Backbone of each chain as ProteinMPNN parsed JSONL, in Angstrom:
{"seq_chain_A": "AQSVTQPDIHITVSEGASLELRCNYSYGATPYLFWYVQSPGQGLQLLLKYFSGDTLVQGIKGFEAEFKRSQSSFNLRKPSVHWSDAAEYFCAVGATGYSTLTFGKGTMLLVSP", "coords_chain_A": {"N_chain_A": [[25.388, 30.96, 1.668], [22.374, 28.921, 1.633], [19.456, 28.324, 4.492], [18.015, 27.149, 6.951], [16.207, 28.437, 10.138], [14.578, 27.217, 13.036], [13.908, 28.543, 15.049], [12.908, 27.374, 17.697], [13.314, 24.317, 19.68], [11.718, 22.714, 21.158], [8.225, 22.783, 21.918], [6.041, 23.377, 23.726], [2.375, 23.116, 23.98], [-1.311, 23.117, 24.829], [-3.509, 21.342, 25.477], [-6.113, 22.096, 22.559], [-5.522, 24.773, 22.039], [-3.695, 27.077, 20.083], [-1.486, 27.0, 18.229], [2.065, 28.045, 17.431], [4.12, 27.779, 14.637], [8.515, 28.719, 14.639], [10.328, 29.057, 11.361], [12.084, 30.569, 9.514], [14.429, 31.893, 6.968], [17.62, 31.634, 4.368], [17.264, 32.151, 2.083], [19.035, 32.811, -1.308], [17.376, 32.942, -4.284], [14.264, 33.57, -5.925], [12.448, 31.351, -2.769], [10.697, 27.949, -2.346], [9.107, 26.429, -0.843], [8.543, 24.576, 2.056], [6.781, 22.117, 5.466], [7.164, 19.212, 6.858], [6.308, 16.562, 8.409], [6.539, 14.065, 10.598], [6.396, 11.571, 12.443], [6.452, 10.603, 15.361], [8.563, 7.178, 15.452], [8.61, 6.91, 12.541], [8.326, 8.048, 8.313], [8.749, 11.574, 7.108], [6.379, 13.526, 6.537], [4.705, 15.536, 4.482], [3.142, 18.146, 5.294], [2.157, 20.373, 4.476], [2.571, 23.706, 0.886], [4.748, 26.372, 0.242], [4.682, 28.124, -3.577], [4.289, 29.128, -4.853], [1.879, 32.676, -5.791], [-0.883, 33.318, -3.346], [-0.348, 34.35, -0.397], [-1.1, 32.724, 1.799], [-0.972, 29.574, 3.396], [-2.819, 26.766, 2.949], [-2.929, 23.447, 4.585], [-2.928, 19.764, 5.517], [-4.85, 17.772, 8.064], [-5.806, 20.568, 8.742], [-3.462, 22.564, 9.85], [-2.429, 25.567, 8.788], [-0.089, 27.809, 6.978], [1.633, 30.842, 7.009], [3.562, 32.546, 3.873], [6.145, 35.332, 4.492], [7.661, 37.39, 2.853], [8.737, 39.819, 3.711], [9.949, 39.325, 5.865], [11.396, 36.734, 5.577], [10.153, 34.763, 5.89], [8.638, 31.571, 7.595], [5.911, 30.717, 8.934], [3.941, 27.956, 10.602], [0.687, 27.52, 11.241], [-1.716, 26.613, 14.708], [-5.154, 25.996, 14.801], [-6.413, 25.461, 16.712], [-5.184, 22.558, 19.223], [-4.476, 18.894, 18.632], [-4.136, 16.386, 20.47], [-2.508, 14.32, 18.828], [-1.567, 15.624, 17.158], [1.068, 15.544, 18.697], [4.43, 15.747, 18.172], [7.24, 15.746, 15.872], [8.03, 18.77, 13.713], [9.343, 19.714, 11.052], [10.796, 22.005, 9.377], [12.033, 23.011, 5.716], [13.096, 24.584, 2.326], [13.985, 25.411, -0.48], [14.803, 25.899, -4.0], [13.9, 26.831, -7.515], [15.947, 25.202, -9.685], [17.549, 24.424, -7.818], [18.579, 21.27, -7.051], [18.516, 19.916, -4.067], [16.955, 20.114, -1.025], [16.735, 22.823, 1.61], [17.089, 21.231, 5.165], [15.232, 22.647, 8.208], [16.294, 22.237, 12.154], [14.019, 20.736, 13.177], [11.232, 21.627, 15.207], [10.507, 20.376, 18.287], [7.351, 19.177, 19.322], [4.852, 18.992, 22.466], [1.67, 18.43, 23.377], [0.197, 18.797, 26.152], [-1.872, 17.822, 28.882]], "CA_chain_A": [[24.76, 29.781, 1.273], [20.838, 28.449, 2.012], [19.517, 27.928, 5.351], [16.82, 26.899, 7.419], [16.619, 28.353, 10.915], [13.835, 26.599, 13.819], [13.999, 28.808, 16.49], [12.081, 26.898, 18.693], [13.828, 23.004, 19.816], [11.219, 21.967, 22.191], [7.494, 23.535, 22.431], [5.083, 22.347, 24.918], [0.879, 23.079, 24.072], [-1.906, 22.756, 25.987], [-3.721, 20.414, 24.095], [-6.795, 23.28, 22.246], [-4.636, 25.665, 22.577], [-3.39, 27.44, 19.128], [0.306, 27.028, 18.172], [2.796, 28.941, 16.204], [6.029, 27.767, 14.912], [8.817, 29.523, 13.803], [10.987, 29.27, 10.194], [13.426, 31.55, 8.813], [15.226, 31.028, 5.751], [18.319, 32.708, 3.768], [18.091, 32.102, 0.255], [19.444, 33.666, -2.35], [16.637, 32.762, -4.684], [12.692, 33.104, -5.326], [12.018, 30.232, -2.208], [9.931, 27.633, -2.687], [8.891, 26.324, 0.801], [7.538, 22.905, 2.55], [6.234, 21.731, 5.834], [6.824, 18.318, 6.867], [5.13, 16.274, 9.786], [7.533, 14.033, 11.603], [5.772, 10.967, 14.347], [7.567, 8.922, 16.551], [9.103, 5.778, 13.984], [7.558, 7.198, 11.26], [9.126, 8.389, 7.512], [8.513, 11.872, 6.947], [4.582, 14.236, 5.537], [4.276, 16.223, 3.98], [2.04, 18.972, 5.52], [1.823, 22.134, 2.801], [3.921, 23.814, 0.248], [4.292, 27.257, -0.854], [5.431, 27.868, -4.416], [3.785, 31.198, -5.056], [0.018, 33.492, -5.368], [-1.434, 33.685, -2.196], [1.431, 33.445, 0.875], [-1.797, 32.297, 3.205], [-0.828, 28.435, 2.134], [-3.39, 25.644, 3.701], [-2.557, 22.198, 4.628], [-3.468, 19.016, 5.799], [-4.594, 18.142, 9.349], [-5.768, 22.371, 9.742], [-2.985, 23.222, 10.056], [-1.801, 26.152, 7.978], [1.713, 28.218, 6.82], [1.7, 32.361, 6.802], [5.421, 33.219, 3.653], [5.788, 36.556, 4.687], [8.252, 38.016, 1.979], [10.094, 40.501, 4.129], [10.665, 39.446, 6.924], [12.149, 35.671, 5.3], [9.37, 33.167, 7.094], [7.123, 30.974, 7.069], [5.81, 30.15, 10.453], [3.524, 26.693, 10.665], [0.009, 27.796, 11.882], [-2.774, 25.837, 14.074], [-5.983, 27.479, 16.463], [-6.537, 24.208, 18.19], [-4.362, 21.247, 18.849], [-5.259, 17.641, 19.303], [-2.652, 15.377, 21.472], [-2.043, 13.473, 18.136], [-0.272, 16.591, 16.076], [2.806, 15.532, 18.997], [5.994, 14.736, 16.911], [8.373, 17.17, 15.182], [8.778, 19.755, 12.868], [10.358, 20.12, 10.169], [10.675, 23.498, 7.623], [12.217, 22.847, 4.702], [13.111, 25.888, 1.866], [13.863, 24.905, -2.702], [13.985, 26.494, -5.445], [14.242, 26.936, -9.019], [17.46, 25.287, -10.176], [18.468, 23.958, -7.237], [17.504, 20.114, -7.32], [18.145, 20.123, -3.131], [15.83, 21.17, 0.015], [17.635, 22.708, 2.596], [16.588, 21.424, 6.242], [16.142, 22.85, 9.291], [16.291, 21.336, 12.567], [13.45, 21.015, 13.136], [10.742, 21.391, 16.762], [9.311, 18.958, 19.161], [6.091, 19.677, 19.711], [4.968, 17.869, 23.517], [0.33, 18.201, 24.164], [-0.472, 19.029, 27.763], [-3.083, 17.675, 28.768]], "C_chain_A": [[23.368, 29.962, 2.557], [20.78, 28.019, 3.661], [18.464, 28.017, 5.88], [16.528, 26.952, 9.28], [14.326, 27.784, 12.134], [14.042, 27.688, 15.455], [13.996, 27.976, 17.657], [12.723, 24.769, 18.307], [12.371, 22.029, 20.766], [9.947, 23.799, 22.569], [6.1, 22.581, 22.868], [3.328, 23.225, 24.645], [-0.111, 22.783, 24.516], [-3.11, 21.787, 24.912], [-5.92, 22.359, 23.92], [-6.921, 24.8, 22.285], [-4.318, 26.148, 21.145], [-2.012, 26.912, 19.279], [0.927, 26.877, 16.673], [4.383, 28.273, 16.174], [6.805, 28.238, 14.352], [9.551, 28.582, 13.09], [11.504, 30.763, 9.638], [14.152, 30.732, 7.605], [15.947, 32.904, 5.093], [18.359, 31.718, 2.881], [18.419, 33.139, -1.024], [18.7, 34.058, -3.543], [15.48, 33.35, -4.074], [12.647, 31.523, -3.734], [11.194, 29.399, -3.098], [9.497, 26.635, -0.734], [7.506, 25.26, 1.284], [7.429, 22.766, 3.656], [6.073, 20.435, 5.874], [7.081, 18.075, 7.773], [5.934, 14.886, 10.978], [6.684, 13.115, 12.783], [6.452, 10.138, 13.918], [7.912, 7.576, 15.894], [8.62, 6.016, 12.85], [8.701, 8.229, 10.226], [8.068, 10.107, 7.668], [7.602, 12.207, 5.862], [5.103, 15.005, 5.718], [3.303, 16.504, 4.903], [1.327, 20.299, 4.719], [2.858, 22.074, 2.307], [3.504, 25.733, -0.445], [5.706, 27.11, -1.841], [4.806, 29.662, -4.861], [2.075, 31.12, -5.228], [0.13, 33.636, -3.485], [-0.146, 32.527, -1.095], [1.087, 32.712, 2.284], [-1.73, 30.5, 2.546], [-1.95, 27.614, 3.314], [-2.494, 24.265, 3.628], [-3.662, 21.364, 5.519], [-3.916, 19.098, 7.888], [-5.638, 19.696, 10.096], [-5.279, 23.079, 9.608], [-3.617, 24.097, 7.859], [-0.591, 27.43, 7.858], [0.741, 29.913, 6.611], [2.998, 32.743, 5.575], [4.758, 34.377, 3.741], [7.389, 36.704, 3.864], [9.679, 38.403, 2.996], [10.775, 40.142, 5.33], [11.028, 37.553, 7.054], [11.676, 34.664, 6.543], [8.304, 32.526, 6.805], [6.778, 30.023, 7.784], [4.662, 29.268, 9.761], [2.549, 27.568, 11.609], [-1.22, 26.873, 13.016], [-4.235, 26.234, 14.516], [-6.121, 26.409, 17.598], [-6.318, 22.944, 17.84], [-4.733, 20.389, 19.577], [-3.835, 16.749, 20.292], [-2.206, 14.422, 20.315], [-1.463, 14.494, 16.935], [1.697, 16.394, 17.626], [3.382, 14.918, 17.955], [6.386, 16.214, 16.481], [8.388, 17.027, 13.817], [9.381, 19.719, 11.88], [10.379, 21.439, 8.412], [12.043, 23.252, 6.832], [12.383, 24.171, 3.329], [13.954, 25.196, 0.015], [14.665, 26.149, -2.714], [14.882, 26.443, -6.48], [15.923, 26.652, -9.657], [18.962, 24.103, -9.245], [17.946, 22.396, -6.648], [18.129, 19.145, -5.61], [17.628, 20.167, -2.06], [17.315, 21.099, 0.632], [17.072, 22.741, 4.25], [16.407, 21.843, 7.472], [16.052, 22.02, 9.957], [15.472, 20.135, 13.185], [13.206, 20.968, 14.881], [10.294, 20.565, 17.201], [8.567, 19.425, 19.206], [5.314, 18.366, 20.706], [3.004, 18.467, 23.585], [0.508, 17.596, 24.621], [-2.328, 18.324, 27.76], [-4.785, 18.907, 29.095]], "O_chain_A": [[23.251, 30.582, 3.614], [21.76, 27.481, 4.178], [17.719, 28.91, 5.477], [16.571, 25.884, 9.89], [13.206, 28.108, 11.741], [14.27, 27.351, 16.617], [14.921, 27.89, 18.464], [12.621, 24.136, 17.257], [12.29, 20.803, 20.853], [10.188, 24.931, 22.989], [5.501, 21.583, 22.466], [3.243, 24.17, 25.429], [0.062, 21.607, 24.838], [-3.246, 21.826, 23.689], [-6.451, 23.107, 24.742], [-7.814, 25.631, 22.452], [-4.913, 25.275, 20.513], [-1.531, 26.468, 20.321], [0.717, 26.284, 15.615], [5.311, 28.207, 16.981], [6.399, 28.513, 13.223], [9.697, 27.458, 13.57], [10.928, 31.846, 9.524], [14.356, 29.539, 7.382], [15.602, 34.086, 5.111], [19.112, 30.748, 2.796], [17.809, 34.147, -1.379], [18.962, 35.147, -4.055], [15.254, 33.635, -2.898], [13.01, 30.484, -4.285], [10.91, 29.731, -4.249], [10.14, 26.654, 0.315], [6.298, 25.172, 1.061], [8.328, 23.558, 3.939], [5.135, 19.99, 5.213], [7.873, 18.76, 8.419], [5.721, 14.986, 12.186], [6.323, 13.642, 13.835], [6.855, 9.431, 12.995], [6.946, 6.829, 16.049], [8.174, 5.088, 12.175], [9.584, 8.936, 10.709], [6.943, 10.07, 8.166], [7.63, 11.721, 4.731], [5.82, 15.367, 6.651], [2.611, 15.613, 5.397], [0.23, 20.84, 4.576], [3.809, 21.322, 2.525], [2.595, 26.18, -1.144], [6.824, 26.633, -1.651], [5.088, 30.848, -5.032], [1.28, 30.207, -5.004], [1.038, 33.972, -2.726], [0.387, 31.425, -0.971], [1.771, 32.316, 3.228], [-2.285, 30.174, 1.497], [-1.84, 27.913, 4.503], [-1.587, 24.05, 2.823], [-4.705, 21.768, 6.033], [-3.554, 19.932, 8.718], [-6.024, 19.9, 11.247], [-5.706, 24.196, 9.316], [-4.25, 23.826, 6.839], [-0.295, 27.942, 8.937], [-0.412, 30.066, 6.209], [3.818, 33.418, 6.198], [3.609, 34.681, 3.422], [8.296, 36.046, 4.373], [10.801, 37.917, 3.14], [11.873, 40.531, 5.728], [10.992, 36.983, 8.145], [12.222, 34.112, 7.498], [7.349, 32.752, 6.062], [7.05, 28.833, 7.625], [4.313, 29.554, 8.616], [3.022, 28.235, 12.529], [-1.93, 26.209, 12.261], [-4.174, 27.463, 14.481], [-6.002, 26.451, 18.823], [-6.745, 22.277, 16.898], [-5.187, 20.521, 20.714], [-2.637, 17.0, 20.421], [-1.432, 13.561, 20.734], [-0.968, 14.047, 15.9], [2.83, 16.863, 17.52], [3.079, 14.016, 17.174], [5.954, 17.344, 16.71], [8.57, 16.097, 13.031], [10.558, 19.664, 12.235], [10.121, 21.523, 7.211], [13.102, 23.329, 7.454], [11.413, 24.914, 3.482], [14.463, 24.082, 0.133], [15.021, 27.0, -1.898], [16.082, 26.169, -6.513], [16.783, 27.476, -9.97], [20.044, 23.556, -9.46], [16.998, 22.348, -5.864], [18.233, 17.921, -5.699], [18.623, 20.814, -1.733], [18.301, 20.366, 0.549], [16.68, 23.8, 4.74], [17.357, 21.54, 8.194], [15.806, 20.918, 9.466], [15.881, 19.037, 13.563], [14.036, 20.618, 15.72], [9.562, 19.835, 16.534], [8.82, 20.627, 19.132], [5.117, 17.227, 20.283], [3.19, 19.512, 24.209], [0.835, 16.423, 24.446], [-3.345, 18.354, 27.068], [-5.916, 18.467, 28.886]]}, "seq_chain_B": "NAGVTQTPKFQVLKTGQSMTLQCAQDMNHNSMYWYRQDPGMGLRLIYYSASEGTTDKGEVPNGYNVSRLNKREFSLRLESAAPSQTSVYFCASTDRTYEQYFGPGTRLTVT", "coords_chain_B": {"N_chain_B": [[0.098, 2.517, -4.998], [3.361, 2.147, -4.372], [5.023, 4.206, -3.096], [8.124, 5.181, -1.737], [9.825, 2.812, -0.936], [11.941, 0.578, 1.868], [14.548, -0.735, 3.217], [16.347, -3.199, 4.629], [14.904, -2.672, 7.574], [15.447, -2.672, 10.104], [18.264, -2.199, 11.168], [22.099, -4.034, 12.567], [25.06, -3.732, 13.045], [28.486, -4.949, 13.257], [31.51, -2.855, 13.619], [33.603, -1.749, 10.659], [32.227, -3.544, 9.614], [30.011, -4.397, 5.951], [27.839, -2.542, 3.903], [24.76, -2.527, 2.53], [21.646, -0.335, 1.795], [19.17, -0.522, 0.655], [17.04, 1.428, -1.451], [13.555, 1.597, -2.552], [11.186, 3.372, -5.843], [7.966, 3.933, -6.767], [7.768, 5.622, -8.301], [7.609, 6.856, -10.079], [9.638, 9.209, -10.516], [12.454, 11.689, -10.825], [14.5, 12.531, -9.412], [16.155, 12.055, -6.732], [17.207, 10.811, -3.34], [19.739, 9.99, -0.456], [18.942, 10.749, 3.704], [20.505, 11.611, 6.445], [19.441, 11.27, 10.044], [19.993, 12.256, 13.175], [19.721, 13.562, 16.319], [18.43, 16.213, 17.249], [20.217, 17.465, 15.939], [18.243, 17.229, 12.299], [17.951, 16.884, 9.602], [20.356, 15.543, 6.971], [21.596, 15.243, 4.746], [23.25, 13.554, 2.864], [24.044, 12.094, -0.01], [22.887, 12.718, -3.084], [21.27, 11.298, -5.988], [20.196, 13.321, -8.984], [19.571, 12.765, -11.705], [19.285, 9.929, -13.804], [22.377, 7.93, -13.98], [23.642, 9.778, -12.983], [24.725, 11.077, -9.194], [25.517, 12.941, -6.636], [27.737, 13.669, -4.709], [26.29, 15.144, -1.166], [25.638, 17.316, 2.725], [26.917, 15.297, 4.287], [28.441, 13.218, 2.968], [30.91, 11.552, 3.691], [32.1, 7.91, 3.977], [30.477, 6.878, 3.31], [29.241, 5.439, 0.093], [27.42, 5.717, -3.098], [24.569, 3.931, -5.768], [22.541, 4.26, -8.272], [21.008, 2.606, -10.003], [18.922, 2.276, -11.12], [15.332, 3.942, -11.691], [14.617, 3.754, -11.602], [15.274, 2.431, -8.371], [18.029, 3.354, -5.839], [20.837, 2.795, -3.995], [22.683, 3.045, -0.636], [25.593, 2.351, 0.813], [27.896, 1.57, 2.809], [31.111, 0.835, 3.571], [32.332, 0.127, 5.463], [32.134, -0.065, 8.591], [31.229, 2.607, 11.022], [30.798, 2.927, 14.402], [29.652, 5.331, 14.599], [28.235, 5.751, 11.896], [26.092, 5.072, 13.083], [22.59, 5.969, 13.275], [19.338, 6.98, 11.812], [18.59, 5.978, 8.134], [17.134, 7.465, 6.631], [15.387, 7.481, 2.951], [15.19, 9.351, 0.129], [12.872, 11.293, -2.97], [11.934, 12.506, -5.347], [9.535, 14.047, -8.413], [8.867, 17.207, -10.258], [8.044, 19.395, -8.873], [9.759, 19.707, -7.225], [8.784, 18.994, -4.427], [9.825, 16.275, -1.672], [9.306, 12.949, -0.839], [8.984, 10.258, 0.826], [11.295, 8.299, 2.468], [10.066, 4.691, 4.595], [12.452, 4.384, 6.607], [15.326, 3.307, 7.616], [16.678, 2.065, 10.769], [19.6, 2.29, 11.757], [22.535, 0.51, 13.676], [25.303, 0.662, 14.815], [28.218, -1.637, 16.334]], "CA_chain_B": [[1.285, 2.448, -4.898], [3.816, 2.095, -2.299], [5.242, 5.384, -2.444], [9.809, 4.633, -1.619], [10.736, 1.507, 0.456], [13.084, 0.944, 2.2], [14.991, -2.088, 3.564], [16.089, -3.28, 5.807], [13.863, -1.544, 8.434], [15.92, -2.094, 11.504], [19.489, -3.313, 11.256], [22.612, -4.045, 14.445], [25.774, -4.096, 12.463], [29.557, -4.072, 13.787], [32.745, -1.684, 12.965], [33.964, -3.088, 9.83], [31.373, -4.363, 8.163], [29.591, -3.339, 5.162], [25.727, -3.613, 3.977], [23.61, -2.032, 1.787], [21.343, -0.375, 1.579], [18.783, -0.004, -1.164], [16.038, 2.05, -1.238], [13.026, 2.07, -4.849], [9.939, 3.939, -5.276], [7.797, 4.11, -8.043], [6.17, 6.557, -8.335], [8.378, 7.895, -11.269], [10.106, 10.515, -9.955], [14.282, 12.103, -11.755], [15.843, 12.82, -8.292], [16.808, 10.646, -4.988], [17.985, 11.372, -1.78], [19.526, 9.229, 1.499], [19.462, 11.362, 4.666], [20.565, 10.278, 7.636], [19.004, 11.795, 11.352], [19.708, 12.097, 14.201], [19.156, 13.364, 17.614], [19.46, 17.903, 17.577], [20.363, 17.396, 14.101], [17.602, 18.032, 12.092], [18.72, 15.867, 8.153], [21.446, 15.701, 6.655], [22.134, 15.152, 3.568], [24.752, 12.413, 2.555], [23.965, 11.99, -1.676], [21.562, 13.107, -4.003], [20.748, 11.797, -7.391], [19.067, 14.47, -9.903], [18.657, 11.614, -12.576], [19.054, 8.036, -13.863], [23.13, 8.27, -14.107], [23.97, 11.111, -12.26], [24.979, 11.134, -7.989], [26.009, 13.865, -6.519], [27.596, 14.944, -2.574], [25.504, 16.969, 0.077], [27.179, 17.608, 3.836], [28.205, 14.12, 4.918], [29.337, 11.938, 2.154], [32.037, 10.35, 3.383], [31.902, 7.169, 4.95], [29.532, 5.831, 1.458], [29.002, 5.196, -2.12], [25.392, 5.052, -3.982], [24.882, 3.594, -6.75], [21.73, 4.625, -9.295], [20.525, 1.365, -9.841], [18.086, 2.64, -12.663], [15.574, 5.208, -12.405], [13.396, 3.539, -9.343], [16.566, 1.574, -7.656], [18.791, 4.133, -5.438], [21.297, 2.376, -2.846], [23.449, 3.314, -0.666], [26.554, 1.378, 0.765], [28.353, 1.264, 4.034], [32.034, -0.362, 3.032], [33.14, 0.18, 6.878], [30.945, 0.526, 8.758], [31.413, 2.435, 11.43], [29.845, 4.033, 15.505], [29.001, 7.189, 14.355], [27.783, 5.671, 11.237], [24.718, 4.325, 13.732], [21.331, 6.982, 13.058], [18.59, 6.519, 11.323], [18.886, 6.945, 7.205], [15.847, 8.185, 4.628], [15.745, 7.908, 1.139], [12.86, 10.138, -0.22], [12.294, 11.061, -4.243], [10.953, 13.839, -6.336], [9.284, 14.3, -9.0], [9.827, 18.89, -10.711], [7.258, 19.448, -8.174], [10.072, 19.339, -6.092], [8.624, 18.484, -2.967], [10.112, 14.63, -1.591], [8.292, 12.029, -0.015], [9.994, 9.997, 2.01], [10.902, 5.908, 2.835], [9.494, 4.588, 6.555], [14.029, 4.72, 7.73], [16.125, 2.707, 8.283], [16.825, 2.485, 11.671], [21.613, 1.357, 11.463], [23.259, 0.596, 15.182], [26.787, 0.202, 13.98], [28.711, -1.596, 17.829]], "C_chain_B": [[1.517, 3.099, -3.889], [4.568, 3.415, -2.674], [7.176, 4.496, -2.222], [9.398, 3.949, -0.6], [11.77, 1.316, 0.248], [13.496, -0.385, 2.675], [16.521, -2.016, 3.904], [15.491, -2.373, 6.576], [14.892, -1.653, 9.805], [17.547, -2.892, 10.712], [21.488, -3.221, 12.388], [24.17, -4.49, 13.035], [27.07, -3.822, 13.96], [30.533, -3.886, 13.432], [32.898, -3.112, 12.022], [33.235, -3.635, 8.75], [30.913, -3.712, 7.027], [28.027, -3.406, 5.304], [25.865, -2.632, 2.973], [22.671, -1.966, 2.268], [19.666, 0.393, 0.84], [16.561, 0.322, -0.529], [14.389, 1.291, -3.122], [11.455, 2.789, -4.444], [9.671, 3.852, -7.189], [6.584, 4.86, -8.709], [6.947, 7.683, -10.192], [9.55, 8.475, -11.747], [12.33, 10.655, -10.412], [14.941, 11.769, -10.301], [14.997, 12.016, -7.175], [17.179, 11.246, -4.478], [18.459, 10.219, -0.971], [20.458, 10.858, 1.796], [20.098, 10.325, 6.163], [20.445, 11.257, 8.816], [19.071, 11.103, 12.512], [19.794, 13.566, 15.55], [19.66, 14.819, 17.768], [20.067, 17.803, 16.12], [19.441, 17.455, 12.578], [18.366, 16.568, 10.789], [19.585, 16.64, 8.097], [21.674, 14.463, 5.514], [23.056, 13.947, 2.843], [24.329, 12.051, 0.976], [23.08, 11.932, -2.689], [21.799, 12.587, -5.473], [19.897, 12.338, -8.174], [18.867, 13.453, -11.625], [19.31, 11.103, -12.331], [21.112, 8.039, -14.041], [24.024, 9.183, -13.492], [23.38, 11.021, -10.638], [26.134, 12.296, -7.765], [26.667, 14.094, -4.459], [26.578, 15.811, -1.813], [26.072, 16.375, 0.944], [27.541, 16.871, 3.556], [28.264, 13.276, 3.86], [30.309, 10.22, 2.488], [31.756, 9.207, 4.141], [30.985, 6.285, 3.972], [29.599, 6.543, 0.739], [27.329, 5.473, -1.497], [26.075, 4.608, -5.288], [23.609, 4.252, -6.856], [21.452, 3.427, -10.163], [19.805, 1.719, -11.696], [17.319, 3.454, -11.63], [14.428, 5.08, -11.148], [14.559, 3.149, -8.74], [17.823, 2.781, -6.907], [19.42, 3.261, -4.072], [21.615, 3.425, -2.323], [24.334, 2.192, 0.342], [27.494, 2.122, 2.158], [29.934, -0.157, 4.136], [33.146, -0.121, 4.514], [32.707, 1.004, 7.79], [31.405, 1.313, 10.943], [30.469, 3.379, 12.935], [29.199, 5.301, 15.014], [28.549, 7.269, 13.148], [25.723, 5.529, 11.941], [23.792, 6.275, 13.427], [19.85, 5.745, 11.995], [18.475, 7.0, 9.6], [16.444, 6.423, 6.581], [16.394, 8.079, 4.026], [14.167, 8.615, 0.516], [13.011, 10.405, -2.025], [11.464, 12.212, -4.044], [10.937, 13.891, -7.211], [9.467, 16.694, -9.582], [9.362, 19.196, -9.929], [8.446, 20.425, -6.571], [9.671, 19.186, -4.197], [8.811, 16.531, -2.503], [8.936, 14.017, -1.017], [9.428, 10.639, -0.729], [9.442, 8.079, 2.115], [10.66, 5.693, 4.353], [11.195, 5.409, 7.413], [14.169, 3.327, 7.044], [16.529, 2.42, 9.499], [18.397, 1.292, 11.791], [22.305, 1.772, 12.99], [24.358, -0.088, 14.291], [27.378, -0.532, 16.115], [30.252, -1.687, 17.362]], "O_chain_B": [[0.984, 3.858, -3.079], [4.676, 3.645, -1.469], [7.339, 3.326, -2.57], [8.775, 4.321, 0.394], [12.511, 1.525, -0.712], [12.649, -1.26, 2.492], [17.447, -1.249, 3.639], [15.559, -1.195, 6.227], [15.047, -0.639, 10.485], [17.686, -3.854, 9.957], [21.831, -2.113, 12.798], [24.108, -5.467, 12.289], [26.978, -3.15, 14.987], [30.895, -4.788, 12.677], [32.688, -4.32, 12.128], [33.446, -4.004, 7.595], [31.246, -2.536, 6.884], [27.266, -3.905, 6.133], [26.892, -2.038, 2.647], [22.273, -2.833, 3.046], [19.333, 1.565, 0.662], [15.622, -0.126, 0.13], [14.545, 0.78, -4.231], [10.815, 2.804, -3.393], [10.37, 3.777, -8.199], [5.459, 4.82, -9.208], [6.715, 8.667, -10.894], [10.209, 8.384, -12.782], [13.181, 9.784, -10.236], [15.767, 10.873, -10.125], [13.862, 11.61, -6.926], [17.596, 12.338, -4.863], [17.596, 9.373, -0.74], [21.336, 11.561, 1.293], [20.118, 9.174, 6.598], [21.273, 12.168, 8.777], [18.607, 10.028, 12.891], [20.002, 14.665, 15.037], [20.789, 15.049, 18.201], [20.082, 18.857, 15.484], [20.147, 17.787, 11.626], [19.067, 15.609, 11.113], [19.83, 17.733, 8.608], [21.847, 13.245, 5.552], [23.278, 14.417, 1.727], [24.479, 10.845, 1.168], [22.579, 10.862, -3.034], [22.463, 13.309, -6.216], [18.748, 11.897, -8.146], [17.981, 13.675, -12.45], [20.021, 11.148, -11.327], [20.93, 8.711, -15.057], [25.24, 9.119, -13.678], [22.172, 10.927, -10.419], [27.177, 12.519, -8.379], [26.117, 14.509, -3.44], [26.247, 16.984, -1.986], [26.782, 15.383, 0.778], [28.432, 16.901, 2.707], [27.954, 12.17, 4.302], [30.427, 9.049, 2.129], [31.068, 9.456, 5.131], [30.918, 5.057, 4.03], [29.863, 7.735, 0.579], [26.606, 5.472, -0.5], [27.207, 4.705, -5.763], [23.247, 4.864, -5.851], [21.901, 3.569, -11.3], [20.137, 1.469, -12.855], [17.984, 3.848, -10.672], [13.808, 5.759, -10.33], [15.034, 4.256, -8.486], [18.668, 3.052, -7.761], [18.645, 3.029, -3.144], [21.322, 4.535, -2.766], [23.729, 1.162, 0.639], [27.585, 3.348, 2.219], [29.94, -1.332, 4.501], [34.375, -0.191, 4.543], [32.77, 2.228, 7.909], [31.762, 0.581, 11.866], [29.665, 4.277, 12.688], [28.208, 5.964, 15.321], [28.294, 8.407, 12.757], [24.637, 5.792, 11.424], [24.334, 7.38, 13.413], [19.627, 4.565, 11.724], [18.291, 8.205, 9.429], [15.447, 5.727, 6.394], [17.602, 8.315, 3.989], [12.945, 8.476, 0.488], [13.384, 9.331, -2.497], [10.729, 12.685, -3.177], [12.063, 13.85, -7.706], [10.36, 17.313, -9.004], [10.295, 19.795, -9.394], [8.204, 21.171, -5.622], [10.32, 19.297, -3.157], [8.051, 15.675, -2.955], [7.84, 14.528, -0.789], [10.068, 10.279, -1.717], [8.504, 7.287, 2.014], [11.052, 6.494, 5.202], [11.296, 6.325, 8.229], [13.489, 2.607, 6.312], [17.67, 2.745, 9.169], [18.403, 0.063, 11.871], [22.544, 2.91, 13.393], [24.326, -0.978, 13.44], [26.921, 0.092, 17.072], [31.152, -1.692, 18.202]]}, "name": "protein", "num_of_chains": 2, "seq": "AQSVTQPDIHITVSEGASLELRCNYSYGATPYLFWYVQSPGQGLQLLLKYFSGDTLVQGIKGFEAEFKRSQSSFNLRKPSVHWSDAAEYFCAVGATGYSTLTFGKGTMLLVSPNAGVTQTPKFQVLKTGQSMTLQCAQDMNHNSMYWYRQDPGMGLRLIYYSASEGTTDKGEVPNGYNVSRLNKREFSLRLESAAPSQTSVYFCASTDRTYEQYFGPGTRLTVT"}
């Protein structure tokens, strides 16, 4: 069965520091990978996605993620965090032939001054 | 384009009451989804419709029914609401790229 694990429920980062959010997946097929962000009281917004090709993908708001097939990981990174990045982040996985995405349980990012 | 719209934004029900959550998309997407979001549980799929005329159960379908009214609209019905259905409900849609577009959500409280 497909699964997505986000090991960190909460992460606190100082403003201006770098960020890495972890995502590991278990999928039988070649995966399509997504990161979404959810601000309080809002819906989910796509940050970036990986389908194929270059394993380092750039997204909105200065985020990037790297697909590592050997580690079944798709970690999200940002070099310098801003207070407005405080939100919940979800990793999601899909594949050709599957009509649905599997979501991780989310990581809540807190940004300290 | 409005994207994915959901009504209502907020709703309070008493146990046993029924209601329908409405969802519409204007992106000509084939597939539509209903999720519920609870603290610490992430997003859980309730039902989905891969194309007009089809619906399938997701991870947590019990207590819910859906109708794919046409290509644009996908509704979720609670026939007899229970406190365990207190949640935030999201509708989403997608085209062949698999990227899902989400609505703003409906916050439902069942007392």
